[in-house]
C-alpha positions as CSV (number, residue, x, y, z in Angstrom):
1,X,45.1,50.1,19.4
2,X,43.5,50.3,16.1
3,X,40.1,51.8,15.2
4,X,37.6,51.5,12.3
5,X,34.5,53.3,11.3
6,X,31.3,51.3,11.1
7,X,28.7,52.5,8.5
8,X,25.7,51.6,10.6
9,X,25.2,50.5,14.2
10,X,21.6,51.1,15.4
11,X,21.2,53.0,12.1
12,X,23.9,55.5,13.0
13,X,27.6,55.7,12.1
14,X,29.9,54.4,14.9
15,X,33.5,53.7,15.7
16,X,35.0,50.4,16.8
17,X,38.2,50.5,18.8
18,X,40.2,47.2,18.7
19,X,42.3,46.6,22.0
20,X,44.7,44.0,22.8
21,X,46.2,43.0,26.2
22,X,48.5,40.7,27.9
23,X,48.4,36.9,27.1
24,X,46.6,37.7,23.7
25,X,43.4,38.9,25.2
26,X,41.4,41.1,22.8
27,X,38.5,43.6,23.2
28,X,36.4,45.8,21.0
29,X,34.8,49.0,22.2
30,X,32.0,50.2,20.0
31,X,31.0,53.9,20.3
32,X,27.9,55.4,18.8
33,X,25.9,58.6,19.4
34,X,22.5,57.5,20.7
35,X,20.4,60.1,22.4
36,X,17.4,57.9,23.5
37,X,18.0,56.3,26.9
38,X,18.1,52.6,26.9
39,X,16.4,50.8,29.8
40,X,18.8,49.1,32.2
41,X,21.9,50.8,31.2
42,X,24.0,52.9,33.6
43,X,26.1,55.9,32.9
44,X,29.4,54.1,33.6
45,X,30.9,50.6,32.9
46,X,29.7,48.0,35.2
47,X,32.3,46.4,37.6
48,X,31.4,43.0,36.3
49,X,30.2,42.2,32.8
50,X,26.6,41.4,32.9
51,X,26.7,39.1,29.8
52,X,29.2,36.3,29.2
53,X,29.0,33.2,26.9
54,X,31.3,31.3,24.5
55,X,34.5,32.8,26.1
56,X,33.3,36.3,25.5
57,X,31.9,38.9,27.9
58,X,30.1,42.1,27.1
59,X,29.0,45.2,28.9
60,X,27.2,48.4,27.8
61,X,26.6,51.8,29.2
62,X,25.3,55.1,28.0
63,X,26.5,58.7,29.0
64,X,25.9,62.1,27.5
65,X,24.2,60.8,24.4
66,X,26.8,58.2,23.6
67,X,26.4,54.4,23.8
68,X,29.4,52.3,24.6
69,X,29.5,48.5,24.1
70,X,32.6,46.6,25.2
71,X,33.1,43.0,24.1
72,X,36.1,41.2,25.5
73,X,37.4,37.8,24.1
């Protein structure tokens, strides 16, 4: 696992965690402090990614003022 700082995500500093799995699968978890509730997001990762296209899937959730976005390739 590696990580990198992102200068601006939703006009706030963020961190991206790069993850790799078996068979060459890759994922990035973006983490940013975001106090405003976003409609339609739960406070835990969904059991199944709600968005998928072009060989990628994404999910987002928000908990305790932190927004998480997971993108899996």
